[in-house]
Structures are given as C-alpha cells and as structure tokens.
Z-matrix of the N, CA and C atoms (Angstrom, degrees):
N
C 1 1.443
C 2 1.529 1 107.99
N 3 1.294 2 116.09 1 138.16
C 4 1.462 3 120.28 2 178.53
C 5 1.522 4 110.04 3 -69.93
N 6 1.305 5 115.00 4 139.38
C 7 1.456 6 120.29 5 -179.84
C 8 1.522 7 108.89 6 -113.57
N 9 1.304 8 115.44 7 149.40
C 10 1.451 9 121.75 8 177.61
C 11 1.516 10 108.07 9 -131.31
N 12 1.306 11 116.77 10 133.01
C 13 1.455 12 120.60 11 179.61
C 14 1.520 13 110.09 12 -83.78
N 15 1.336 14 114.15 13 141.03
C 16 1.454 15 120.79 14 175.53
C 17 1.515 16 108.19 15 -136.87
N 18 1.295 17 116.55 16 163.85
C 19 1.463 18 121.17 17 174.36
C 20 1.523 19 107.64 18 -115.77
N 21 1.324 20 115.84 19 131.63
C 22 1.458 21 120.47 20 177.75
C 23 1.519 22 109.25 21 -131.71
N 24 1.299 23 115.66 22 156.54
C 25 1.462 24 121.43 23 174.91
C 26 1.519 25 107.81 24 -112.37
N 27 1.333 26 114.87 25 132.73
C 28 1.456 27 120.51 26 -179.70
C 29 1.518 28 109.52 27 -127.30
N 30 1.318 29 117.07 28 146.02
C 31 1.461 30 118.90 29 172.81
C 32 1.537 31 108.68 30 -61.71
N 33 1.320 32 116.20 31 146.23
C 34 1.465 33 120.47 32 -176.88
C 35 1.528 34 113.51 33 -54.57
N 36 1.347 35 119.41 34 -42.83
C 37 1.476 36 118.23 35 179.44
C 38 1.536 37 112.44 36 -61.48
N 39 1.319 38 116.88 37 -36.24
C 40 1.468 39 120.36 38 179.12
C 41 1.524 40 109.60 39 -66.99
N 42 1.326 41 116.42 40 -45.74
C 43 1.462 42 120.45 41 179.53
C 44 1.528 43 110.66 42 -62.27
N 45 1.315 44 117.08 43 -38.77
C 46 1.460 45 121.12 44 178.42
C 47 1.528 46 109.88 45 -61.72
N 48 1.317 47 116.67 46 -43.87
C 49 1.467 48 121.08 47 178.74
C 50 1.526 49 110.70 48 -63.69
N 51 1.325 50 116.74 49 -44.51
C 52 1.471 51 120.96 50 178.39
C 53 1.526 52 109.77 51 -59.46
N 54 1.314 53 116.87 52 -45.01
C 55 1.464 54 120.73 53 179.83
C 56 1.527 55 111.37 54 -63.34
N 57 1.323 56 117.63 55 -38.39
C 58 1.465 57 120.67 56 177.66
C 59 1.528 58 110.92 57 -64.39
N 60 1.312 59 115.52 58 -43.21
C 61 1.474 60 120.12 59 178.59
C 62 1.529 61 109.46 60 -62.99
N 63 1.323 62 116.42 61 -46.01
C 64 1.467 63 121.14 62 -179.02
C 65 1.528 64 110.48 63 -59.59
N 66 1.307 65 116.78 64 -44.70
C 67 1.462 66 121.08 65 -179.60
C 68 1.528 67 110.43 66 -63.79
N 69 1.329 68 115.78 67 -45.91
C 70 1.461 69 121.02 68 -178.97
C 71 1.533 70 111.35 69 -62.20
N 72 1.334 71 116.10 70 -39.24
C 73 1.470 72 120.64 71 -177.48
C 74 1.527 73 112.84 72 -91.29
N 75 1.332 74 115.83 73 -1.10
C 76 1.464 75 121.52 74 -177.46
C 77 1.528 76 111.44 75 54.13
N 78 1.311 77 113.73 76 46.76
C 79 1.467 78 122.64 77 178.51
C 80 1.517 79 108.33 78 -122.94
N 81 1.308 80 115.91 79 165.62
C 82 1.459 81 119.36 80 175.99
C 83 1.525 82 109.60 81 -78.71
N 84 1.295 83 115.79 82 157.66
C 85 1.464 84 122.08 83 175.09
C 86 1.529 85 108.94 84 -56.80
N 87 1.312 86 116.07 85 -44.01
C 88 1.465 87 121.31 86 -179.42
C 89 1.528 88 111.22 87 -59.35
N 90 1.334 89 116.46 88 -43.08
C 91 1.465 90 120.17 89 -179.66
C 92 1.525 91 110.99 90 -64.47
N 93 1.317 92 116.81 91 -42.35
C 94 1.469 93 120.70 92 179.62
C 95 1.532 94 110.26 93 -61.77
N 96 1.313 95 116.67 94 -48.55
C 97 1.467 96 120.31 95 -179.57
C 98 1.522 97 110.51 96 -63.39
N 99 1.323 98 117.42 97 -41.96
C 100 1.459 99 121.55 98 178.80
C 101 1.530 100 111.18 99 -61.61
N 102 1.342 101 116.74 100 -42.58
C 103 1.460 102 121.09 101 179.13
C 104 1.526 103 111.11 102 -63.53
N 105 1.326 104 115.97 103 -44.44
C 106 1.464 105 120.35 104 179.84
C 107 1.531 106 110.58 105 -62.20
N 108 1.322 107 117.13 106 -47.32
C 109 1.465 108 120.10 107 -179.86
C 110 1.521 109 111.99 108 -63.79
N 111 1.322 110 116.12 109 -37.24
C 112 1.462 111 120.28 110 178.22
C 113 1.527 112 110.80 111 -63.39
N 114 1.334 113 116.16 112 -42.56
C 115 1.469 114 120.19 113 179.22
C 116 1.520 115 111.43 114 -66.66
N 117 1.309 116 117.39 115 -40.48
C 118 1.467 117 120.83 116 178.47
C 119 1.534 118 110.12 117 -62.80
N 120 1.338 119 116.27 118 -43.77
C 121 1.467 120 120.06 119 179.62
C 122 1.528 121 110.96 120 -63.05
N 123 1.343 122 116.78 121 -41.04
C 124 1.462 123 120.90 122 178.88
C 125 1.521 124 110.63 123 -65.49
N 126 1.331 125 117.68 124 -41.81
C 127 1.465 126 120.94 125 178.48
C 128 1.527 127 111.29 126 -62.35
N 129 1.337 128 116.74 127 -41.45
C 130 1.465 129 119.97 128 178.48
C 131 1.521 130 110.44 129 -63.85
N 132 1.345 131 116.29 130 -44.36
C 133 1.466 132 119.61 131 178.80
C 134 1.520 133 110.34 132 -60.66
N 135 1.335 134 116.89 133 -45.37
C 136 1.466 135 120.60 134 -179.97
C 137 1.527 136 111.42 135 -63.63
N 138 1.332 137 116.89 136 -39.74
C 139 1.465 138 121.23 137 178.41
C 140 1.533 139 110.27 138 -64.55
N 141 1.340 140 116.74 139 -40.04
C 142 1.463 141 120.34 140 178.27
C 143 1.526 142 111.37 141 -65.23
N 144 1.334 143 117.01 142 -40.73
C 145 1.463 144 120.57 143 178.18
C 146 1.522 145 110.03 144 -64.66
N 147 1.316 146 117.19 145 -43.78
C 148 1.466 147 121.06 146 178.58
C 149 1.522 148 110.99 147 -60.98
N 150 1.324 149 117.02 148 -41.07
C 151 1.469 150 120.56 149 178.73
C 152 1.531 151 110.51 150 -62.95
N 153 1.326 152 116.79 151 -39.16
C 154 1.470 153 119.80 152 178.70
C 155 1.526 154 111.03 153 -66.72
N 156 1.330 155 116.79 154 -41.20
C 157 1.469 156 120.46 155 178.36
C 158 1.533 157 109.96 156 -65.55
N 159 1.334 158 116.27 157 -43.86
C 160 1.468 159 119.79 158 178.43
C 161 1.529 160 110.95 159 -60.08
N 162 1.327 161 116.33 160 -41.76
C 163 1.469 162 120.03 161 178.85
C 164 1.527 163 110.61 162 -64.06
N 165 1.318 164 115.69 163 -40.71
C 166 1.461 165 120.28 164 179.90
C 167 1.528 166 111.02 165 -61.67
N 168 1.345 167 115.36 166 -45.71
C 169 1.460 168 118.92 167 -176.55
C 170 1.521 169 113.57 168 -85.40
N 171 1.314 170 117.47 169 3.00
C 172 1.457 171 118.86 170 171.41
C 173 1.533 172 109.57 171 -85.60
N 174 1.318 173 116.12 172 -8.68
C 175 1.460 174 122.21 173 176.80
C 176 1.534 175 107.85 174 -82.53
N 177 1.326 176 116.13 175 112.15
C 178 1.460 177 121.82 176 -176.83
C 179 1.516 178 114.71 177 -56.41
N 180 1.340 179 117.19 178 -37.05
C 181 1.470 180 120.44 179 179.66
C 182 1.519 181 110.93 180 -64.70
N 183 1.323 182 116.93 181 -41.09
C 184 1.465 183 120.46 182 -179.58
C 185 1.526 184 110.22 183 -68.75
N 186 1.326 185 117.00 184 -40.98
C 187 1.472 186 120.61 185 178.79
C 188 1.527 187 109.55 186 -61.41
N 189 1.320 188 117.31 187 -44.76
C 190 1.469 189 121.18 188 -179.68
C 191 1.528 190 110.40 189 -62.74
N 192 1.320 191 117.22 190 -42.20
C 193 1.466 192 121.00 191 179.37
C 194 1.527 193 110.67 192 -64.63
N 195 1.323 194 117.49 193 -42.06
C 196 1.465 195 120.89 194 178.10
C 197 1.533 196 110.57 195 -62.15
N 198 1.324 197 116.52 196 -41.32
C 199 1.472 198 120.02 197 179.21
C 200 1.520 199 110.61 198 -65.35
N 201 1.328 200 117.14 199 -43.86
C 202 1.470 201 120.27 200 178.34
C 203 1.528 202 110.41 201 -60.24
N 204 1.318 203 116.36 202 -44.11
C 205 1.468 204 120.52 203 -179.92
C 206 1.525 205 110.94 204 -63.01
N 207 1.324 206 117.37 205 -44.30
C 208 1.463 207 121.09 206 179.67
C 209 1.529 208 110.92 207 -64.54
N 210 1.342 209 117.05 208 -43.64
C 211 1.465 210 120.57 209 179.20
C 212 1.523 211 110.80 210 -62.35
N 213 1.323 212 116.67 211 -42.43
C 214 1.465 213 120.99 212 179.08
C 215 1.530 214 110.06 213 -63.58
N 216 1.312 215 116.97 214 -43.61
C 217 1.461 216 120.75 215 179.03
C 218 1.526 217 110.52 216 -59.56
N 219 1.333 218 116.38 217 -45.15
C 220 1.461 219 119.78 218 -178.38
C 221 1.527 220 112.27 219 -67.41
N 222 1.337 221 117.42 220 -32.78
C 223 1.468 222 119.95 221 176.09
C 224 1.526 223 110.60 222 -65.61
N 225 1.321 224 116.48 223 -39.83
C 226 1.465 225 120.99 224 -177.19
C 227 1.530 226 112.72 225 -83.15
N 228 1.311 227 117.54 226 -26.88
C 229 1.467 228 122.60 227 -176.22
C 230 1.524 229 109.86 228 -134.79
N 231 1.329 230 117.45 229 72.06
C 232 1.464 231 118.10 230 -176.92
C 233 1.535 232 111.22 231 -63.85
N 234 1.304 233 114.28 232 137.67
C 235 1.462 234 119.93 233 178.52
C 236 1.522 235 107.90 234 -83.91
N 237 1.312 236 116.15 235 142.46
C 238 1.473 237 117.03 236 176.20
C 239 1.523 238 109.92 237 -64.85
N 240 1.298 239 116.04 238 152.77
C 241 1.461 240 121.61 239 179.93
C 242 1.523 241 109.26 240 -80.85
N 243 1.311 242 115.86 241 77.37
C 244 1.466 243 120.28 242 -179.78
C 245 1.518 244 109.95 243 -92.73
N 246 1.307 245 114.88 244 146.99
C 247 1.452 246 120.47 245 174.72
C 248 1.525 247 107.21 246 -105.40
N 249 1.291 248 115.90 247 132.14
C 250 1.476 249 119.50 248 -178.58
C 251 1.468 250 110.26 249 -98.79
C-alpha cells in the first residue's frame, strides 16, 4: 500500500500513550497511529451503514414488504427443521 507522510500535533499525554503502546507491541509509533485511525474510520463507516439500514427499516411499508417476501419465500422453500 502506498504511504504518505504527514505531520500532526498531539497532546503530550496522547503521544506518551501511543509510545507506550508501540513499545509494548514492538511496533513503530507511525504503525500504531495508522492502525488506530484505520479502526476509527472503519467504525465510522460501519456506524453510518447501520444508521442507513435502521432508517430504511423504520419505514413501515418497507418492513411489511420484506416480511411478505420472507413469508412467501418460506412457503415456497421450507427450511428443514434443523437444530443447531
């Protein structure tokens, strides 16, 4: 993956924590910060997707249509009564 250098300013306590994590994990400071930012970005994306799905299924017409479709599918393709 292509990397790009940036300069950031961090409060000293945050930098101290990052350095402690890096030392403990035997990783570079840059890798630790990159991993943290990547996880935050993924969490935001996942939260945004969940919000869109929640908004979609808060629409009563869509929920009713999904239920009708699922019921019809199950009538035509009954699932075996398996125990997991």
